[in-house]
C-alpha positions in Angstrom: 23.1 151.3 314.5 24.3 148.6 312.0 28.0 147.8 312.2 28.7 149.1 308.7 27.1 152.4 309.7 29.4 152.8 312.6 32.3 152.4 310.1 30.7 154.9 307.8 30.2 157.4 310.5 33.9 157.1 311.4 34.7 157.4 307.7 32.8 160.7 307.5 35.0 162.1 310.3 38.3 160.8 308.9 37.8 162.0 305.3 36.6 165.4 306.6 40.3 166.0 307.3 41.2 165.6 303.6 41.0 168.4 301.1 37.6 167.8 299.6 36.9 168.6 296.0 34.0 166.3 295.4 31.6 168.5 297.3 32.3 171.4 294.8 31.2 169.5 291.8 28.9 166.7 290.8 29.9 163.5 289.0 29.6 163.9 285.3 29.3 160.2 284.6 26.2 158.1 284.7 26.8 157.2 288.4 26.7 153.8 289.9 26.6 150.9 287.5 23.8 149.1 289.3 24.0 146.0 287.1 27.5 145.3 288.4 26.7 145.5 292.1 25.5 141.9 292.8 28.6 140.4 291.3 30.9 142.9 293.1 29.2 142.1 296.5 29.5 138.3 295.8 33.2 138.6 294.9 34.0 140.8 297.8 32.6 138.3 300.2 33.6 135.0 298.6 36.9 136.0 296.9 38.3 138.5 299.4 36.7 138.6 302.9 36.1 134.9 303.6 39.5 133.7 302.2 41.2 136.5 304.1 39.9 135.4 307.5 40.6 131.8 306.7 44.2 132.7 305.8 44.5 134.6 309.1 43.2 131.7 311.1 45.6 129.3 309.3 48.5 131.6 310.1 47.5 132.0 313.7 47.2 128.2 314.0 50.8 127.8 312.7 52.0 130.5 315.0 50.4 128.7 318.0 52.2 125.5 317.0 55.5 127.3 316.6 55.2 128.8 320.0 54.4 125.5 321.6 57.3 123.9 319.9 59.6 126.6 321.1 58.4 126.2 324.7 58.9 122.4 324.6 62.3 122.4 323.0 63.9 125.9 323.1 66.7 126.8 320.7 67.9 129.6 318.6 66.5 127.9 315.5 63.0 127.4 317.1 62.9 131.0 318.3 63.7 132.1 314.7 60.9 129.8 313.5 58.4 131.4 316.0 59.4 134.9 314.9 59.0 133.9 311.3 55.5 132.5 312.1 54.7 135.8 313.8 55.8 137.7 310.7 53.6 135.6 308.6 50.7 136.2 310.9 51.3 139.9 310.8 51.2 139.7 307.0 47.9 137.6 306.9 46.2 139.9 309.5 47.3 143.1 307.8 45.7 142.0 304.5 42.3 141.4 306.1 42.6 144.1 308.8 41.3 146.7 306.4 37.8 145.1 306.6 37.0 147.1 309.7 33.3 146.1 309.8 31.1 143.0 310.4 32.0 140.4 313.0 35.5 141.7 313.6 34.1 144.8 315.4 31.8 142.8 317.6 32.9 141.7 321.2 36.1 143.8 320.9 37.5 141.2 318.5 39.6 143.7 316.5 41.4 144.7 319.7 41.8 141.1 320.7 43.9 140.7 317.6 45.7 144.0 317.5 45.8 146.5 320.4 47.3 149.6 318.7 48.1 152.4 319.0 49.2 152.3 322.7 50.0 156.0 322.8 50.7 156.2 326.6 52.4 152.8 326.9 49.7 151.5 329.2 49.5 148.2 327.3 53.2 147.7 327.4 53.4 148.2 331.1 50.6 145.7 331.6 52.5 143.1 329.6 55.7 143.7 331.4 53.9 143.5 334.8 52.2 140.2 333.8 55.5 138.6 332.8 57.2 139.8 336.0 54.3 138.4 338.1 54.4 135.0 336.3 51.0 133.8 337.4 50.4 130.3 336.0 46.8 131.1 335.1 48.1 133.4 332.4 49.7 130.5 330.5 46.3 129.2 329.3 44.1 130.5 326.5 41.2 130.7 328.9 43.2 132.7 331.4 44.5 135.1 328.7 41.0 135.5 327.2 39.8 137.0 330.5 42.5 139.7 330.5 42.5 143.2 329.1 42.8 143.5 325.3 46.4 144.8 325.7 47.4 141.4 327.1 46.0 139.2 324.4 46.9 140.8 321.1 49.7 140.7 318.5 51.5 143.6 320.2 51.7 141.6 323.4 53.1 138.6 321.6 55.6 140.8 319.8 56.9 141.9 323.2 57.2 138.3 324.3 59.3 137.5 321.2 61.3 140.6 320.8 61.1 142.7 324.0 63.5 142.9 326.9 64.3 139.5 328.3 63.2 137.6 325.3 66.6 135.8 325.1 65.3 133.3 327.7 63.0 131.9 325.1 65.9 130.2 323.3 67.4 128.5 326.4 64.8 127.8 329.2 62.4 125.0 328.6 58.7 125.7 329.4 59.5 129.1 330.8 56.6 131.3 331.8 57.2 133.9 329.2 57.0 131.4 326.4 53.9 129.6 327.7 52.2 133.0 328.1 53.1 133.8 324.5 51.7 130.4 323.3 48.5 131.2 325.2 48.3 134.6 323.5 48.8 133.0 320.1 46.1 130.4 321.0 43.6 133.1 321.9 44.3 134.9 318.6 43.8 131.6 316.8 40.4 131.1 318.6 39.2 134.6 317.9 40.0 134.3 314.2 38.3 131.0 314.0 35.1 132.6 315.4 35.2 135.3 312.8 36.0 133.0 309.9 33.2 130.6 311.0 30.7 133.5 311.1 31.6 134.6 307.6 31.4 131.1 306.3 27.9 130.4 307.7 25.6 130.4 304.6 22.7 132.0 306.4 24.8 134.5 308.4 26.6 137.7 307.6 27.7 136.6 304.1 24.1 136.3 303.1 23.1 139.7 304.3 26.1 141.2 302.5 25.6 139.4 299.2 21.8 139.8 299.1 20.7 143.2 300.5 17.1 143.4 301.5 14.7 145.0 303.9 15.0 141.9 306.1 18.9 142.0 306.1 20.6 143.0 309.4 23.3 144.8 307.4 22.0 146.4 304.2 18.6 147.2 302.9 19.6 147.8 299.3 22.6 147.8 296.9 23.4 151.5 297.6 24.0 150.7 301.3 26.2 147.7 300.5 28.3 149.7 298.0 28.6 152.5 300.5 30.0 150.0 303.0 32.6 148.7 300.5 33.6 152.3 299.6 33.9 152.9 303.4 36.3 150.0 303.7 38.5 151.4 300.9 38.5 155.0 302.1 38.7 154.3 305.8 41.5 151.7 305.1 43.5 154.2 303.1 43.1 156.9 305.7 44.0 154.5 308.5 47.1 153.4 306.7 48.4 156.9 306.5 47.3 157.9 310.0 48.3 154.7 311.9 51.1 153.2 309.8 53.0 156.4 308.9 52.0 159.5 310.9 52.0 157.6 314.2 55.8 157.9 314.1 56.6 160.3 311.3 54.8 163.4 309.8 57.6 164.8 307.7 59.9 166.2 310.3 62.8 163.9 311.3 63.5 165.9 314.4 60.0 165.1 315.8 59.9 161.5 314.6 59.0 158.8 317.2 60.2 155.5 315.7 59.1 153.5 318.7 55.5 154.5 318.1 55.5 152.5 314.8 53.5 149.4 314.8 55.6 146.2 315.2 58.8 148.2 315.4 60.4 145.7 317.8 60.1 142.8 315.4 60.9 144.7 312.2 57.5 144.1 310.8 56.3 147.8 310.3 56.6 147.6 306.5 55.3 144.1 306.5 52.1 145.5 308.1 52.0 148.5 305.8 52.5 146.4 302.7 49.9 143.9 303.9 47.3 146.7 304.4 47.9 148.0 300.9 47.7 144.4 299.5 44.4 144.1 301.3 43.0 147.2 299.7 44.4 146.1 296.3 42.9 142.6 296.6 39.4 144.1 297.5 39.7 146.6 294.7 40.8 144.1 292.1 39.1 140.8 293.1 35.8 142.4 293.8 36.1 144.2 290.5 35.1 147.5 292.1 36.1 149.4 289.0 33.1 147.7 287.2 30.9 150.0 289.3 32.2 153.0 287.5 30.3 154.6 284.6 32.1 154.0 281.2 33.4 157.6 281.0 35.1 157.4 284.4 37.3 154.4 283.9 40.4 156.6 284.1 39.7 156.8 287.8 40.5 153.1 288.1 43.8 153.5 286.3 44.9 156.2 288.7 44.0 154.1 291.7 45.8 151.1 290.3 48.9 153.2 289.9 48.8 154.6 293.4 48.2 151.1 294.9 51.1 149.7 292.9 53.5 152.4 294.0 52.7 152.0 297.6 53.0 148.2 297.4 56.4 148.3 295.7 58.0 151.2 297.7 57.4 150.1 301.3 59.3 146.8 301.2 62.4 148.6 300.0 62.7 150.7 303.2 64.9 149.6 306.1 62.8 147.7 308.7 64.7 149.4 311.4 62.4 152.4 311.7 64.9 154.6 313.7 67.6 154.0 311.0 65.1 154.5 308.2 64.0 157.9 309.5 67.6 158.9 310.0 68.7 158.1 306.5 68.0 160.5 303.6 67.2 157.9 301.0 64.8 155.9 303.2 63.2 159.0 304.6 62.5 160.3 301.1 60.7 157.0 300.5 58.6 157.5 303.6 57.8 161.0 302.5 56.6 159.6 299.2 54.4 157.1 301.1 52.8 159.9 303.0 52.0 161.8 299.8 50.8 158.8 297.8 48.7 157.4 300.6 46.9 160.8 300.9 46.3 160.8 297.2 44.9 157.2 297.5 42.4 158.2 300.2 41.3 161.2 298.1 41.2 159.0 295.0 38.8 156.5 296.7 36.7 159.1 298.5 36.5 162.0 296.0 37.2 160.6 292.6 35.9 157.0 292.8 33.2 157.8 295.3 32.1 160.9 293.3 32.0 158.9 290.0 29.6 156.3 291.4 27.4 158.9 293.0 29.0 158.8 296.5 31.6 161.2 297.8 33.4 162.5 300.9 30.4 164.9 301.2 28.0 161.9 301.2 26.3 161.4 304.6 27.7 158.0 305.4 26.1 158.0 308.8 22.6 158.6 307.4 22.8 156.6 304.2 21.1 159.4 302.2 
């Protein structure tokens, strides 16, 4: 099965949980604007995906340098710089994270960068045990690369920087914890370079995305390619709601689990959420996906613009302390709003946009027919 079809099959399952209206009626517009497809595919690859992975690699490189500097000359200021570099990397990763297809899903690369959710805390226990054991082989990129995904991802590095015992980073030169963190950062840097290089290769994945054909390993025609892009939008929107919000809060403060929020230790939960939304917004706008709509359905684009903008502007105003945010009426009301609007966004992409271009939540993404 092609990588994009695995994403599409997953998409079919996730959108099945949404209230579906597109199956009850057919699109009244002219359907997919075929003439706009080539330009949209080219822009998606050259203006969104490739720059996104290059930006992530650049952030990871700076993070590695910041970690090495902290290990060599520890101080409160250098620890703050490392944490800042981590936050910047969260932001860069979150923007491109929504492209859950292509080279990123090969060789478990996605999990190499972000192991989440860790519902049973197995990954956390592994990281704690590794730090306690302090085996020198775990201070090299090669050593870390041979470990489980839980020990080499952003969540592992977050624990190094903000978990119990992290105060040693500011005082003890070349301590094991810091050098392990630098190795994790280096492994993430290496992984993102591999992905960026694969997307940048002229005869590689970018060619098969931009020029669908029967000889392509990704898409045989424009419809398959557009289906994959629609899948990125819908799956991304659903994932944002499911993994960035409902993982810790579903509307009832009494049953909230703040420590299940991604990056809660470092205060980067909303950085991640906002980055994900910015990633969807960038793909939607820079790839000019609204151009695929028939002329009588352009109001769909205006609605999606409004939803994306509301999500992008609301999240950064919420307290980064998730436990405090859930416990405060004003912040909790904003989170409730994010839940509602993110659901509307997923439906807007799947039912309204997808339906208008001839694809919908009822479309058999797994089959491509």
